Each structure stands twice: as C-alpha cells, then as structure tokens.
C-alpha positions, 0 to 999 in steps of 0.5 A: 313259886309252884313246885314242878317236882315229879315223883313217878314211881319213885323216879324223881325229876325237877319237872314233869316234862320228859322227852318221848322215845323218838329220834331226839333221844337216840344218842347221848349228844341229843339227850345231853343238850336236852337235859342241859336245857332243863328237861326233867327226863328222857325216855331213850329211843327204843332198844332191841335187835339192831335194824336198818332204817329207810330214807326218807322217813318223815312227812307232815300235814300243814294246816292254815299256814301252820307247818307240821300240824301233824307229823308222820314217821316211818322210822323204826327203833334205834338203828345204833348198836345196842352196846353203844346205846347202853354205854351212852345211857350210863354216861348220861346218868353219870352226868345228870343223876337228878333227871329221870332216865327211862329206857324204851324196849322192844325185844323178840317175842320170847321170855329169854329175849326180854329177860336178857334185854332187861338185865342189860338195861338195869346194869346201866343204872337206868331208873325205869323201863318203858315197854314199846307195845305201840310201834304201828309200822314195821316191827309188828310183822315180827310180833312186836310193837302194836302187834303186842299192844293190840292183843290184850292176852299177848300184852299180858303174857309179855308183861308177866315175862318182864315182871319176872325179871325187872327190879326197876319200875316198868311202864307199858306204852299203849297203842291207840290203833285199837277201838279202846285202850282199856282192855290192853291197859287192864291186862297189863295192869293185872299182869303187874306193870307199874305204870302206863304211858299213852298214846303211841302214834296212830297209823296214817297216810299223810298225803300224796304228792300230786306230781309223782302220785307217790304217798309221803314219805317217798322211799324209792317210789313206795311208801308205808303206813306211818305213825301219826303224832303232833298237835293233830292227835291231841284230842284223841290222846286226851280221850284215851287218857280219860278212859284209862283214868276212869277205869277202876283197874287202870286208874290204879297205876300212874300214867305218863301222857303223850300225844301232841303236847306242844305248850304248857297248856297242853301239859296242864290238860293232860295232867288234869285228866290224870297224867303224872308226867308228860312226854314231848316229841314233835314240838321239840323236833319242830322248835328245839330243846329250848321250848322247855323254858316256856313249858316250865314257866307257863305251867308254874305261872298258871299253877300260881294263879290257880293256887296249886302248890304242886302238880299233885294238887290238880292231877286228875281234877277234871276226870269226874267232869267227863260223863256219859252223854245220857247223864248230861243235863238236857235242860241246861241252856246257853245263848250266844251274845255278840259284843257289838263293841268288839265285833269286826263285822266279818259276818263269819258267825252269820254265814256259819249259823245261816248255812250250817246251824240254826239260822239264829243270827240276824243280818242288818244291812247298813253303812259303813258296815253290816251288823249281826245280832242273835235271835234269842228265840232260835239260838240253841247254844251250839257254840258254832258262832263263838268257835268261828269268830276271829275276835277273842270274847266277841261272842260269849255263851250266856247261861239262862235259867229261871230260878234253879230250873234250866230252860231249853230254848223252846220253854225259854221262848214260850215264857218270853224271857229277856236275854239277860234273865239269869 
C-alpha cells in the first residue's frame, strides 16, 4: 500500500491533505472534527487584529446543474479574539501531535507587529507559519493581504522582518491577482521564506440578482469584490503553480498547492506539477470533512497502480512536459476516430465541428439513426469532437506518422495514407 506520509520542511503529517486557512479552520470545534476524520493537517484561519465580518458573506456560481462550481467569499480574517484562537491552537496540538499545524498570519505593516504576532504563535507550539499575502478584499486597504502580495518589494521587506524573528518554518502565500506570481515568489524566496503556497482567491463578482439588481452577496443593498475559489479556478492555479516550479529561484523551495482541489485526481495533478502538500477548502464547505477518506483512498490506489511507493516518487514529474508553444512539434499529427459501436448518434460532434471547427465530420442520414464519420483528409486533430462527445472513449485521437516523421494533415492528404497507417 502506498505511503502518503508528507514531510514538508520537517513538518510531518500522515497524508498531504491539509485544510486551507478559511472558515473551516476558524475554531477548535471544526478543526478537531476534521483531524478526527483523518486530515493530515490544517492551516488555521488567518490571525491578526480583531475585525468584524459582514452578513451575508458568500455567493456561488452554478453550472450545468452542479452547485458551487465557483465560490465567492467576502469574509475577512478571523473575527474571534486572538487569545482565544491561540488557546485553541495549543489544545489542538495537544490532542493531535502527529498532524501538521500551520497558523496563517496577517499583521499590521510594520516590523514590530509582525515580530509580536510571530512570538505569540510560536509560543503555542505551532509547527509553521503561513503569511497571508493574498486576501483580495478588505484587508488591502490597510496595507495587508494582496496589497503586500502584489508588490514584490513590499513582500520582500515583510518576509525579511518575519525571518528576523521566526524560528519555525515560514510559508508565504501568494496572490493570483497579478500578471505573474513569479516576481513576488522570487522576492520572498530571496528574502528567506522557507516555502510558498498558492493560489489564494481571485478577485471576482459572481453575479447579480436580476430581481433586486444587487450583486451577490448582498450586504444591505451593496456588495464588494470577493475572493473566488472552487473547481472553477483549478486551471489557473495549475498554471501559476507550474510557473513557480519551472523558475530556477522559486523552485528551490517546497510548495503547498491550493485552488479548486476537490478530488484525489486534482491533488495528484497539483503534486505532479510540483506541490508537496495540497490545501482544500471549498470542497469541504460543500461536502464536509469526511471527503478525506475518498481523497486518501483514491490517491493511494492510483499510486499503487502507477508503482509509486511514496508521494515523492511523482512530485514534479509532469513539470518538464509543459514548454513554450514555439517548442512544440508542429508536425505532430493526430486524427479523430469515431467508434461506431459506442456512438449514440447524438450529433454533438458533427454540430461542433461543422459550425465552429474544420468541417471534418460527415453526416449520413439514415434509419433508424444518422451516422457520423471522420473526413480524415480534413481533420486537424483539434480534439473538439472528443471533448463534446458524451460517451467515454467513443471518439479517440489517433497518432499518424510515416516512420519517425510526423505528418501534418496537408502532407498526410497528399500522400494518400490510410486512416490507420501508424
């Protein structure tokens, strides 16, 4: 059976799944339930100067009958007293000494405030600190959150302050509300941060109530830009994680991956692109803490199937496969093939290809149903038909070449090669 044990900067946990700094990690009651369910660790909800949160706080984007494809949050850092949070962190560490306990911090923008907060957190026995440089709403007006993460030099300065005082590992959480996360990532690594985490939430407006005309969430007739997360942000998170994994400076430190992780497959993808641990929030808020059972079982079974004994056998393995567009093989060519035994004759492939792609699928009218076949001389291998097909493996993309030479579709046509000439 695969070993899911994680060692992140010397912080050990029985699996790589941590709860992200968010509402589910705001109090001992929640965290205790999570760790009893089997989570490997938590990042305690961001501590700082006590604030008051608004009501309401959340909104969501649904898609294709799926609830909460994207989640929007205008809640700020913990609104509970600092001493209460610190006391509960101590108790949690006493109850679960084998789980990772990271505490998210957001201090005022001066050295003394950061030093004071770090000392209080270290006094609890916490294993690590996560610097919240990503909160996209509210706190940036006070020179915190994304206001720090969007400016590499300010981020560098704050990390230097932190590293003067910290004796436990420091993770810097990056904001995605920038053109690239690499400049800030480089700055904080050069300033001494021990690790990075990304991505934090993306500024958003999830929608407008067409009855009241007020954007969601509605706070007494007004709203604000919120932090967008959930499955919808996963592709953006993977892209930004890859840029960190490929950069020679930022790749020197471990990364905790965040952004739309809902299944073990999502987690595997983040780790294949360089993450050592993964943080989950929206999926837990939708399904509850017990999803950890599926996450661990699914990842373990996949690792067994692939022959990976530990997570370190595959972390970063897919990073070299992502390159610049101009480095791709322009002569590599694939062609669609429709399995007539699996086809349900819905015509979605034909409509998509005929209306918006390369008119590469032929329609033959008949009874009791129409049939669809690929015009091999026209197919450019764009994948659209496969993507819209509702039947698993009905449409496959087949590689076509002559010897070691990949043929583009024009050359393929000129040579009159049959469909299955590999």
